[in-house]
One Martini backbone bead per residue (centre of mass of N, CA, C, O) as a GRO file, in nm:
protein
  504
    1MET     BB    1  10.315   8.998   6.957
    2ALA     BB    2  10.412   8.802   7.176
    3ALA     BB    3  10.651   8.692   7.014
    4GLN     BB    4  10.790   8.962   6.976
    5SER     BB    5  10.832   9.032   7.279
    6LEU     BB    6  10.999   8.783   7.343
    7LEU     BB    7  11.237   8.844   7.161
    8TYR     BB    8  11.315   9.119   7.287
    9ALA     BB    9  11.365   9.007   7.568
   10ASN     BB   10  11.605   8.826   7.482
   11LEU     BB   11  11.788   9.058   7.369
   12ASN     BB   12  11.693   9.228   7.658
   13PRO     BB   13  11.774   9.142   7.946
   14LEU     BB   14  11.714   9.109   8.281
   15LEU     BB   15  11.995   9.137   8.505
   16ILE     BB   16  12.003   8.995   8.845
   17SER     BB   17  12.216   8.939   9.081
   18GLY     BB   18  12.087   8.794   9.358
   19SER     BB   19  11.790   8.823   9.339
   20THR     BB   20  11.479   8.842   9.365
   21GLY     BB   21  11.262   8.578   9.307
   22ASN     BB   22  11.268   8.352   9.064
   23GLN     BB   23  11.466   8.092   9.072
   24ILE     BB   24  11.701   7.915   8.916
   25LYS     BB   25  11.734   7.601   8.860
   26ALA     BB   26  11.886   7.332   8.821
   27GLY     BB   27  11.899   7.305   8.466
   28GLU     BB   28  11.790   7.585   8.414
   29GLN     BB   29  11.638   7.806   8.172
   30PHE     BB   30  11.581   8.118   7.996
   31LEU     BB   31  11.300   8.199   7.778
   32GLY     BB   32  11.216   8.459   7.887
   33SER     BB   33  10.953   8.315   8.101
   34PHE     BB   34  11.068   8.020   8.021
   35PRO     BB   35  11.157   7.722   8.133
   36LEU     BB   36  11.439   7.504   8.044
   37LYS     BB   37  11.498   7.172   8.148
   38ALA     BB   38  11.634   6.977   7.927
   39LYS     BB   39  11.873   7.166   7.887
   40THR     BB   40  12.242   7.230   7.928
   41THR     BB   41  12.252   7.437   7.711
   42ARG     BB   42  12.260   7.735   7.577
   43PRO     BB   43  12.056   7.907   7.400
   44ARG     BB   44  12.016   7.995   7.053
   45LEU     BB   45  11.951   8.236   6.856
   46SER     BB   46  11.909   8.316   6.525
   47ASN     BB   47  12.128   8.572   6.563
   48GLY     BB   48  12.344   8.443   6.797
   49CYS     BB   49  12.227   8.495   7.062
   50ARG     BB   50  12.250   8.461   7.400
   51VAL     BB   51  12.104   8.345   7.671
   52ARG     BB   52  12.093   8.453   7.991
   53ALA     BB   53  12.226   8.214   8.234
   54ALA     BB   54  12.202   8.129   8.590
   55ALA     BB   55  12.197   8.024   8.917
   56ASN     BB   56  12.204   8.362   9.013
   57ALA     BB   57  11.970   8.432   8.798
   58VAL     BB   58  11.734   8.665   8.633
   59ALA     BB   59  11.515   8.647   8.349
   60LEU     BB   60  11.327   8.934   8.247
   61PRO     BB   61  11.071   9.070   8.086
   62VAL     BB   62  11.038   9.387   7.912
   63GLU     BB   63  10.887   9.668   7.807
   64ILE     BB   64  10.870   9.904   7.585
   65PRO     BB   65  10.784  10.204   7.589
   66CYS     BB   66  10.506  10.390   7.419
   67GLN     BB   67  10.569  10.635   7.621
   68TRP     BB   68  10.619  10.948   7.724
   69TYR     BB   69  10.704  11.143   8.012
   70ASN     BB   70  10.540  11.434   8.168
   71VAL     BB   71  10.606  11.602   8.461
   72ILE     BB   72  10.440  11.867   8.442
   73ALA     BB   73  10.152  11.742   8.493
   74ASP     BB   74  10.242  11.680   8.824
   75LEU     BB   75  10.311  11.951   8.914
   76PRO     BB   76  10.220  12.193   9.149
   77VAL     BB   77  10.422  12.376   8.976
   78LYS     BB   78  10.481  12.551   8.710
   79PRO     BB   79  10.706  12.639   8.494
   80PRO     BB   80  10.879  12.875   8.368
   81PRO     BB   81  10.904  13.050   8.092
   82PRO     BB   82  11.040  13.128   7.817
   83LEU     BB   83  11.225  13.409   7.684
   84HIS     BB   84  11.259  13.675   7.504
   85PRO     BB   85  11.557  13.856   7.467
   86LYS     BB   86  11.403  14.138   7.389
   87THR     BB   87  11.099  14.139   7.533
   88PHE     BB   88  11.045  13.930   7.782
   89GLU     BB   89  10.858  13.736   7.653
   90PRO     BB   90  10.702  13.473   7.585
   91VAL     BB   91  10.756  13.224   7.389
   92LYS     BB   92  10.686  13.146   7.062
   93PRO     BB   93  10.664  12.916   6.820
   94GLU     BB   94  10.781  13.109   6.591
   95ASP     BB   95  11.057  13.156   6.741
   96LEU     BB   96  11.150  12.835   6.696
   97SER     BB   97  11.126  12.751   6.385
   98PRO     BB   98  11.428  12.795   6.283
   99LEU     BB   99  11.527  12.535   6.472
  100PHE     BB  100  11.249  12.366   6.487
  101PRO     BB  101  11.023  12.142   6.468
  102ASP     BB  102  10.692  12.136   6.540
  103GLU     BB  103  10.678  11.886   6.730
  104LEU     BB  104  10.898  11.986   6.930
  105ILE     BB  105  10.755  12.245   7.010
  106LYS     BB  106  10.509  12.106   7.133
  107GLN     BB  107  10.668  11.940   7.346
  108GLU     BB  108  10.799  12.179   7.496
  109ALA     BB  109  10.486  12.293   7.583
  110SER     BB  110  10.371  12.052   7.709
  111THR     BB  111  10.103  11.904   7.947
  112ASP     BB  112  10.107  11.625   7.885
  113ARG     BB  113  10.165  11.324   8.032
  114PHE     BB  114  10.151  11.172   7.748
  115ILE     BB  115  10.360  11.057   7.465
  116ASP     BB  116  10.376  10.916   7.177
  117ILE     BB  117  10.565  10.674   7.020
  118PRO     BB  118  10.677  10.620   6.733
  119ASP     BB  119  10.717  10.343   6.547
  120GLU     BB  120  10.989  10.420   6.417
  121VAL     BB  121  11.131  10.462   6.690
  122LEU     BB  122  11.078  10.188   6.821
  123ASP     BB  123  11.229  10.022   6.608
  124ILE     BB  124  11.508  10.142   6.695
  125TYR     BB  125  11.509  10.090   6.997
  126ARG     BB  126  11.524   9.768   6.955
  127LEU     BB  127  11.838   9.753   6.925
  128TRP     BB  128  11.861   9.818   7.276
  129ARG     BB  129  11.575   9.785   7.379
  130PRO     BB  130  11.589   9.713   7.673
  131THR     BB  131  11.776   9.799   7.935
  132PRO     BB  132  11.974   9.707   8.187
  133LEU     BB  133  11.935   9.584   8.515
  134ILE     BB  134  12.193   9.582   8.770
  135ARG     BB  135  12.348   9.408   9.014
  136ALA     BB  136  12.624   9.510   9.236
  137LYS     BB  137  12.751   9.259   9.398
  138ARG     BB  138  13.065   9.300   9.387
  139LEU     BB  139  13.068   9.582   9.504
  140GLU     BB  140  12.932   9.517   9.768
  141LYS     BB  141  13.154   9.322   9.868
  142ILE     BB  142  13.402   9.520   9.868
  143LEU     BB  143  13.238   9.725  10.066
  144ASP     BB  144  13.078   9.583  10.290
  145THR     BB  145  12.759   9.615  10.232
  146PRO     BB  146  12.404   9.615  10.294
  147ALA     BB  147  12.360   9.730  10.038
  148ARG     BB  148  12.164   9.763   9.735
  149ILE     BB  149  12.294   9.769   9.404
  150TYR     BB  150  12.174   9.950   9.119
  151TYR     BB  151  12.203   9.959   8.751
  152LYS     BB  152  12.136  10.162   8.471
  153TYR     BB  153  12.232  10.055   8.142
  154GLU     BB  154  12.317  10.267   7.845
  155GLY     BB  155  12.582  10.135   7.689
  156VAL     BB  156  12.417   9.945   7.463
  157SER     BB  157  12.421  10.138   7.259
  158PRO     BB  158  12.565  10.224   6.967
  159ALA     BB  159  12.698  10.492   7.116
  160GLY     BB  160  12.720  10.426   7.447
  161SER     BB  161  12.442  10.573   7.538
  162HIS     BB  162  12.150  10.771   7.607
  163LYS     BB  163  12.127  10.973   7.354
  164PRO     BB  164  11.946  10.812   7.138
  165ASN     BB  165  11.666  10.861   7.276
  166THR     BB  166  11.667  11.162   7.126
  167ALA     BB  167  11.799  11.152   6.847
  168VAL     BB  168  11.590  10.986   6.694
  169PRO     BB  169  11.334  11.171   6.723
  170GLN     BB  170  11.459  11.431   6.615
  171VAL     BB  171  11.526  11.322   6.331
  172TYR     BB  172  11.248  11.221   6.257
  173TYR     BB  173  11.096  11.497   6.267
  174ASN     BB  174  11.275  11.630   6.055
  175ALA     BB  175  11.220  11.430   5.824
  176GLN     BB  176  10.907  11.474   5.815
  177GLU     BB  177  10.969  11.800   5.736
  178GLY     BB  178  11.231  11.800   5.524
  179THR     BB  179  11.496  11.797   5.643
  180LYS     BB  180  11.852  11.799   5.555
  181ASN     BB  181  11.986  11.958   5.805
  182VAL     BB  182  12.194  11.919   6.100
  183VAL     BB  183  12.285  12.077   6.412
  184THR     BB  184  12.549  12.073   6.671
  185GLU     BB  185  12.661  11.992   6.988
  186THR     BB  186  12.957  11.882   7.185
  187GLY     BB  187  13.148  11.734   7.415
  188ALA     BB  188  13.252  11.426   7.449
  189GLY     BB  189  13.048  11.288   7.200
  190GLN     BB  190  12.784  11.140   7.264
  191TRP     BB  191  12.584  11.321   7.111
  192GLY     BB  192  12.715  11.343   6.833
  193SER     BB  193  12.714  11.034   6.774
  194SER     BB  194  12.407  10.997   6.802
  195LEU     BB  195  12.322  11.189   6.575
  196ALA     BB  196  12.483  11.053   6.352
  197PHE     BB  197  12.339  10.786   6.371
  198ALA     BB  198  12.049  10.889   6.311
  199CYS     BB  199  12.114  11.023   6.035
  200SER     BB  200  12.201  10.756   5.891
  201LEU     BB  201  11.901  10.636   5.900
  202PHE     BB  202  11.750  10.914   5.761
  203GLY     BB  203  11.943  11.090   5.557
  204LEU     BB  204  12.104  11.312   5.713
  205ASN     BB  205  12.282  11.586   5.770
  206CYS     BB  206  12.583  11.632   5.982
  207GLU     BB  207  12.681  11.893   6.221
  208VAL     BB  208  12.966  11.944   6.449
  209TRP     BB  209  13.037  12.104   6.766
  210GLN     BB  210  13.332  12.054   6.946
  211VAL     BB  211  13.479  12.079   7.220
  212ARG     BB  212  13.805  12.135   7.228
  213ALA     BB  213  13.897  11.961   7.469
  214SER     BB  214  13.753  11.700   7.354
  215TYR     BB  215  13.869  11.693   7.070
  216ASP     BB  216  14.159  11.630   7.188
  217GLN     BB  217  14.094  11.392   7.401
  218LYS     BB  218  13.862  11.248   7.179
  219PRO     BB  219  13.919  11.119   6.875
  220TYR     BB  220  13.716  10.869   6.857
  221ARG     BB  221  13.456  11.029   6.860
  222ARG     BB  222  13.506  11.175   6.599
  223LEU     BB  223  13.533  10.915   6.426
  224MET     BB  224  13.250  10.815   6.483
  225MET     BB  225  13.100  11.046   6.349
  226GLN     BB  226  13.238  11.012   6.069
  227THR     BB  227  13.142  10.722   6.016
  228TRP     BB  228  12.829  10.840   6.021
  229GLY     BB  229  12.881  11.129   5.839
  230ALA     BB  230  13.003  11.358   5.996
  231LYS     BB  231  13.077  11.693   6.063
  232VAL     BB  232  13.373  11.820   6.240
  233HIS     BB  233  13.425  12.079   6.490
  234PRO     BB  234  13.600  12.287   6.664
  235SER     BB  235  13.530  12.456   6.983
  236PRO     BB  236  13.620  12.720   6.872
  237SER     BB  237  13.561  12.876   6.556
  238ASP     BB  238  13.601  13.038   6.223
  239ILE     BB  239  13.302  12.996   6.099
  240THR     BB  240  13.184  13.178   6.321
  241GLU     BB  241  13.109  13.455   6.495
  242ALA     BB  242  13.114  13.336   6.778
  243GLY     BB  243  13.395  13.200   6.751
  244ARG     BB  244  13.568  13.450   6.672
  245LYS     BB  245  13.526  13.609   6.934
  246ILE     BB  246  13.661  13.410   7.124
  247LEU     BB  247  13.942  13.395   6.975
  248GLN     BB  248  14.012  13.693   7.016
  249MET     BB  249  14.020  13.670   7.333
  250ASP     BB  250  14.102  13.334   7.307
  251PRO     BB  251  14.301  13.133   7.119
  252SER     BB  252  14.309  12.892   7.369
  253SER     BB  253  14.033  12.796   7.397
  254PRO     BB  254  13.854  12.514   7.532
  255GLY     BB  255  13.575  12.568   7.562
  256SER     BB  256  13.211  12.507   7.544
  257LEU     BB  257  12.885  12.438   7.534
  258GLY     BB  258  12.793  12.732   7.498
  259ILE     BB  259  12.964  12.788   7.245
  260ALA     BB  260  12.867  12.552   7.065
  261ILE     BB  261  12.573  12.639   7.061
  262SER     BB  262  12.615  12.911   6.920
  263GLU     BB  263  12.725  12.796   6.654
  264ALA     BB  264  12.492  12.608   6.574
  265ALA     BB  265  12.259  12.817   6.595
  266GLU     BB  266  12.367  13.011   6.381
  267VAL     BB  267  12.349  12.818   6.139
  268ALA     BB  268  12.044  12.757   6.161
  269ALA     BB  269  11.938  13.063   6.152
  270THR     BB  270  12.099  13.108   5.847
  271ASN     BB  271  11.951  12.828   5.743
  272ALA     BB  272  11.666  12.702   5.597
  273ASP     BB  273  11.780  12.380   5.569
  274THR     BB  274  11.831  12.411   5.889
  275LYS     BB  275  11.862  12.241   6.202
  276TYR     BB  276  11.839  12.209   6.555
  277CYS     BB  277  12.013  12.008   6.802
  278LEU     BB  278  11.961  11.889   7.140
  279GLY     BB  279  12.105  11.688   7.416
  280SER     BB  280  11.976  11.894   7.628
  281VAL     BB  281  11.773  12.084   7.875
  282LEU     BB  282  11.523  12.042   7.724
  283ASN     BB  283  11.211  11.916   7.752
  284HIS     BB  284  11.209  11.712   7.506
  285VAL     BB  285  11.463  11.563   7.594
  286LEU     BB  286  11.368  11.459   7.873
  287LEU     BB  287  11.124  11.314   7.768
  288HIS     BB  288  11.272  11.093   7.596
  289GLN     BB  289  11.438  10.978   7.854
  290THR     BB  290  11.193  10.827   8.014
  291VAL     BB  291  11.247  10.535   7.925
  292ILE     BB  292  11.431  10.468   8.158
  293GLY     BB  293  11.234  10.495   8.406
  294GLU     BB  294  11.002  10.318   8.302
  295GLU     BB  295  11.163  10.058   8.291
  296CYS     BB  296  11.276  10.058   8.583
  297ILE     BB  297  11.016  10.025   8.738
  298LYS     BB  298  10.950   9.743   8.624
  299GLN     BB  299  11.215   9.606   8.713
  300MET     BB  300  11.187   9.652   9.016
  301GLU     BB  301  10.913   9.510   9.046
  302ALA     BB  302  11.005   9.224   8.938
  303VAL     BB  303  11.208   9.209   9.218
  304GLY     BB  304  11.083   9.362   9.475
  305GLU     BB  305  11.190   9.668   9.450
  306THR     BB  306  11.274   9.979   9.633
  307PRO     BB  307  11.399  10.280   9.622
  308ASP     BB  308  11.575  10.496   9.850
  309ILE     BB  309  11.792  10.581   9.624
  310ILE     BB  310  11.868  10.825   9.362
  311ILE     BB  311  12.142  10.835   9.121
  312GLY     BB  312  12.294  11.114   8.927
  313CYS     BB  313  12.424  11.281   8.680
  314THR     BB  314  12.504  11.641   8.606
  315GLY     BB  315  12.476  11.893   8.344
  316GLY     BB  316  12.191  11.928   8.181
  317GLY     BB  317  11.981  11.653   8.267
  318SER     BB  318  11.887  11.400   8.091
  319ASN     BB  319  11.965  11.146   8.250
  320PHE     BB  320  11.841  11.222   8.523
  321GLY     BB  321  11.552  11.283   8.424
  322GLY     BB  322  11.497  11.007   8.286
  323LEU     BB  323  11.507  10.847   8.557
  324SER     BB  324  11.346  11.034   8.779
  325PHE     BB  325  11.062  11.130   8.681
  326PRO     BB  326  10.892  10.867   8.719
  327PHE     BB  327  10.958  10.859   9.028
  328ILE     BB  328  10.830  11.131   9.098
  329ARG     BB  329  10.546  11.048   9.033
  330GLU     BB  330  10.532  10.828   9.254
  331LYS     BB  331  10.593  11.026   9.484
  332LEU     BB  332  10.348  11.219   9.441
  333ASN     BB  333  10.147  10.957   9.477
  334GLY     BB  334  10.265  10.792   9.741
  335LYS     BB  335  10.429  10.514   9.670
  336ILE     BB  336  10.703  10.664   9.716
  337ASN     BB  337  11.033  10.782   9.904
  338PRO     BB  338  11.287  10.887   9.760
  339VAL     BB  339  11.597  10.984   9.726
  340ILE     BB  340  11.710  11.255   9.504
  341ARG     BB  341  12.042  11.260   9.349
  342ALA     BB  342  12.260  11.495   9.238
  343VAL     BB  343  12.573  11.497   9.036
  344GLU     BB  344  12.850  11.719   9.030
  345PRO     BB  345  13.103  11.909   8.950
  346THR     BB  346  13.321  12.121   9.116
  347ALA     BB  347  13.390  12.286   8.838
  348CYS     BB  348  13.046  12.269   8.772
  349PRO     BB  349  12.815  12.401   9.011
  350SER     BB  350  12.506  12.490   8.938
  351LEU     BB  351  12.328  12.384   9.180
  352THR     BB  352  12.531  12.448   9.437
  353LYS     BB  353  12.641  12.759   9.316
  354GLY     BB  354  12.421  12.873   9.172
  355VAL     BB  355  12.164  13.054   9.021
  356TYR     BB  356  11.815  13.137   9.008
  357ALA     BB  357  11.779  13.231   8.666
  358TYR     BB  358  11.774  13.419   8.398
  359ASP     BB  359  11.927  13.273   8.100
  360PHE     BB  360  12.138  13.176   7.878
  361GLY     BB  361  12.217  12.877   7.692
  362ASP     BB  362  12.448  13.058   7.580
  363THR     BB  363  12.721  13.263   7.525
  364ALA     BB  364  12.607  13.475   7.292
  365GLY     BB  365  12.284  13.517   7.323
  366MET     BB  366  12.064  13.347   7.120
  367THR     BB  367  11.880  13.239   7.316
  368PRO     BB  368  11.659  13.193   7.519
  369LEU     BB  369  11.532  13.262   7.824
  370MET     BB  370  11.616  13.067   8.117
  371LYS     BB  371  11.507  12.919   8.406
  372MET     BB  372  11.802  12.858   8.602
  373HIS     BB  373  12.080  12.708   8.696
  374THR     BB  374  12.364  12.936   8.716
  375LEU     BB  375  12.707  13.068   8.628
  376GLY     BB  376  12.691  13.193   8.364
  377HIS     BB  377  12.726  13.228   8.020
  378ASP     BB  378  13.049  13.309   8.051
  379PHE     BB  379  13.119  13.049   8.175
  380ILE     BB  380  13.433  12.861   8.180
  381PRO     BB  381  13.522  12.566   8.234
  382ASP     BB  382  13.724  12.353   8.323
  383PRO     BB  383  13.904  12.074   8.168
  384ILE     BB  384  13.749  11.827   8.231
  385HIS     BB  385  13.680  11.489   8.155
  386ALA     BB  386  13.368  11.562   8.185
  387GLY     BB  387  13.249  11.709   7.913
  388GLY     BB  388  12.924  11.668   7.958
  389LEU     BB  389  12.945  11.874   8.236
  390ARG     BB  390  13.033  12.155   8.077
  391TYR     BB  391  12.787  12.353   8.205
  392HIS     BB  392  12.647  12.653   8.319
  393GLY     BB  393  12.380  12.495   8.340
  394MET     BB  394  12.034  12.388   8.375
  395ALA     BB  395  11.765  12.241   8.342
  396PRO     BB  396  11.476  12.399   8.394
  397LEU     BB  397  11.311  12.154   8.500
  398LEU     BB  398  11.519  12.062   8.709
  399SER     BB  399  11.538  12.329   8.860
  400HIS     BB  400  11.241  12.330   8.947
  401VAL     BB  401  11.245  12.065   9.107
  402TYR     BB  402  11.458  12.167   9.306
  403GLU     BB  403  11.290  12.411   9.414
  404LEU     BB  404  11.055  12.206   9.520
  405GLY     BB  405  11.217  11.964   9.680
  406LEU     BB  406  11.247  11.674   9.502
  407MET     BB  407  11.562  11.731   9.530
  408GLU     BB  408  11.918  11.687   9.528
  409ALA     BB  409  12.269  11.818   9.572
  410ILE     BB  410  12.605  11.743   9.458
  411SER     BB  411  12.969  11.756   9.474
  412ILE     BB  412  13.256  11.609   9.285
  413PRO     BB  413  13.564  11.522   9.238
  414GLN     BB  414  13.748  11.357   8.989
  415THR     BB  415  13.930  11.163   9.158
  416GLU     BB  416  13.700  11.021   9.308
  417CYS     BB  417  13.554  10.923   9.056
  418PHE     BB  418  13.792  10.743   8.942
  419GLN     BB  419  13.817  10.564   9.185
  420GLY     BB  420  13.530  10.446   9.153
  421ALA     BB  421  13.566  10.342   8.861
  422ILE     BB  422  13.779  10.131   8.923
  423GLN     BB  423  13.611   9.965   9.117
  424PHE     BB  424  13.388   9.904   8.914
  425ALA     BB  425  13.559   9.770   8.688
  426ARG     BB  426  13.687   9.544   8.895
  427THR     BB  427  13.384   9.421   8.951
  428GLU     BB  428  13.173   9.473   8.691
  429GLY     BB  429  13.350   9.533   8.401
  430ILE     BB  430  13.279   9.836   8.362
  431ILE     BB  431  13.369  10.122   8.180
  432PRO     BB  432  13.317  10.435   8.257
  433ALA     BB  433  13.228  10.721   8.198
  434PRO     BB  434  13.307  11.021   8.336
  435GLU     BB  435  13.023  11.109   8.415
  436PRO     BB  436  12.915  10.849   8.592
  437THR     BB  437  13.137  10.864   8.814
  438HIS     BB  438  12.973  11.050   8.998
  439ALA     BB  439  12.755  10.842   9.072
  440ILE     BB  440  12.947  10.626   9.180
  441ALA     BB  441  13.074  10.790   9.409
  442ALA     BB  442  12.801  10.842   9.554
  443THR     BB  443  12.730  10.544   9.594
  444ILE     BB  444  12.973  10.471   9.769
  445ARG     BB  445  12.916  10.664   9.994
  446GLU     BB  446  12.638  10.540  10.068
  447ALA     BB  447  12.733  10.248  10.119
  448LEU     BB  448  12.932  10.326  10.354
  449ARG     BB  449  12.713  10.445  10.532
  450CYS     BB  450  12.562  10.175  10.562
  451LYS     BB  451  12.793  10.033  10.705
  452GLU     BB  452  12.781  10.217  10.961
  453THR     BB  453  12.451  10.183  11.017
  454GLY     BB  454  12.318   9.906  10.881
  455GLU     BB  455  12.174   9.981  10.625
  456ALA     BB  456  11.948   9.830  10.368
  457LYS     BB  457  11.971   9.988  10.107
  458VAL     BB  458  11.833  10.101   9.800
  459ILE     BB  459  12.040  10.156   9.517
  460LEU     BB  460  12.000  10.381   9.241
  461THR     BB  461  12.182  10.403   8.931
  462ALA     BB  462  12.329  10.593   8.666
  463MET     BB  463  12.458  10.430   8.365
  464CYS     BB  464  12.504  10.621   8.074
  465GLY     BB  465  12.807  10.500   8.001
  466HIS     BB  466  13.088  10.430   7.833
  467GLY     BB  467  13.478  10.445   7.830
  468HIS     BB  468  13.628  10.354   7.555
  469PHE     BB  469  13.692  10.678   7.462
  470ASP     BB  470  13.836  10.753   7.774
  471LEU     BB  471  14.134  10.632   7.836
  472ALA     BB  472  14.308  10.888   7.876
  473SER     BB  473  14.187  10.952   8.153
  474TYR     BB  474  14.278  10.691   8.291
  475GLU     BB  475  14.577  10.729   8.245
  476LYS     BB  476  14.609  10.980   8.422
  477TYR     BB  477  14.517  10.848   8.681
  478LEU     BB  478  14.718  10.598   8.686
  479GLN     BB  479  14.974  10.811   8.670
  480GLY     BB  480  14.904  11.067   8.864
  481LYS     BB  481  14.798  11.334   8.670
  482MET     BB  482  14.543  11.392   8.814
  483VAL     BB  483  14.343  11.680   8.886
  484ASP     BB  484  14.173  11.903   9.075
  485LEU     BB  485  13.907  12.102   8.963
  486SER     BB  486  13.781  12.411   9.008
  487PHE     BB  487  13.673  12.731   9.121
  488GLU     BB  488  13.633  13.076   9.088
  489GLU     BB  489  13.460  13.309   9.245
  490LYS     BB  490  13.532  13.545   9.058
  491LYS     BB  491  13.454  13.408   8.792
  492ILE     BB  492  13.156  13.367   8.862
  493GLN     BB  493  13.081  13.659   8.933
  494GLU     BB  494  13.140  13.777   8.655
  495ALA     BB  495  12.922  13.604   8.514
  496LEU     BB  496  12.675  13.685   8.692
  497ASP     BB  497  12.686  13.997   8.617
  498LYS     BB  498  12.578  13.913   8.302
  499ILE     BB  499  12.304  13.864   8.377
  500PRO     BB  500  12.001  13.919   8.304
  501ARG     BB  501  11.754  14.151   8.399
  502VAL     BB  502  11.476  13.982   8.539
  503ILE     BB  503  11.133  14.026   8.601
  504ALA     BB  504  10.931  13.734   8.751
   0.00000   0.00000   0.00000
């Protein structure tokens, strides 16, 4: 087991440039946690991977978490339950069984602090986990800031984002219960490609409704899903009743995640051999993503750093919750006290401009009512390039944490986000997906604030995926054709007026 852990550590090293800790001396290299003094060339592992080593770097092994963390267990006030849309009574497990396998339904309602990760899931996680925590030393230099910036990079997964962290267990539990087909929605395509990847490993059929705006903007994401065997439809489509209604009202509708959810959920609810998978919002999805934060805590401890501020983008909340929830546990236990900041698009500001109320998770009103920050289930955001953030609501659990005052939120326009992304790409070498550019822009703001105050804060940010299939968005920015899209107060108010009136 020790040898096995050492191998995985070598395949997925923690690399922190210029960090504190045991520095590698001249002529030394690291294989796991053991310095190799005799050799002057970098060792090559049996699979051809090189161990990363340099005079100003530290390679430290970390373990993949064997349990997911459930923040509900530690919250001082438990979150409100989802309600049945007809009775307004708390949803029962049997109400969800047409959509989800039993184990995921149990996880959705669980109050256990930790839930074991199945061995089969861990075995697949090892293809890319643990993911690296990297110090953005070159970005710090160009900003001339005393702040120390670290980013947790999830773009090393096969699908290029954090989404496989939940796609793999969702497909695993469906396969265990004999499900043959799964359906889902996707915005930018990160989630759809992750689910297609997971289905290809477990032999399930996968059908995806992709938001029309992203379907047109990001053809290579669609091809990625199809390469892994998925069938992909633009949403709204004429395949479902929900899609046909939208197209009747607006034949040129750009779609939204809410509409795509309605279409996928409709297909699952009307076909006994089909289940529905969701890439964000629900408790079990955020639960699976906590592997990010659990790894990151160990990585920060390994280099003797404690974050003063944690920043992540938010659309439905899975990436942000996955990084922040384990740190919130430590904050509640009095061990640390970081500021935890969510960043959302100004064109879809559910946390900063929405209301905290019971609302549908989809546009057609097929899902249970969830208490969350919402702009109204009828709200269709403008087609910003961060397609994964175009959702009318926010994860109920994240909304509850926000209401408890354990985090804060801001919104940033997309041109500032892409300006930050260009700075990041030209210093750190990674081209970010449009979604985490929001976190990068907020990180740069905070780093420049530190420059003004002289504070040497430790900033931890979530870099949830790469933008290799989003280069059309970068082209628009570089050509000066990108514009900031906002929202109309009237448009939001009209959507908010249609929220169900629930007394809770």
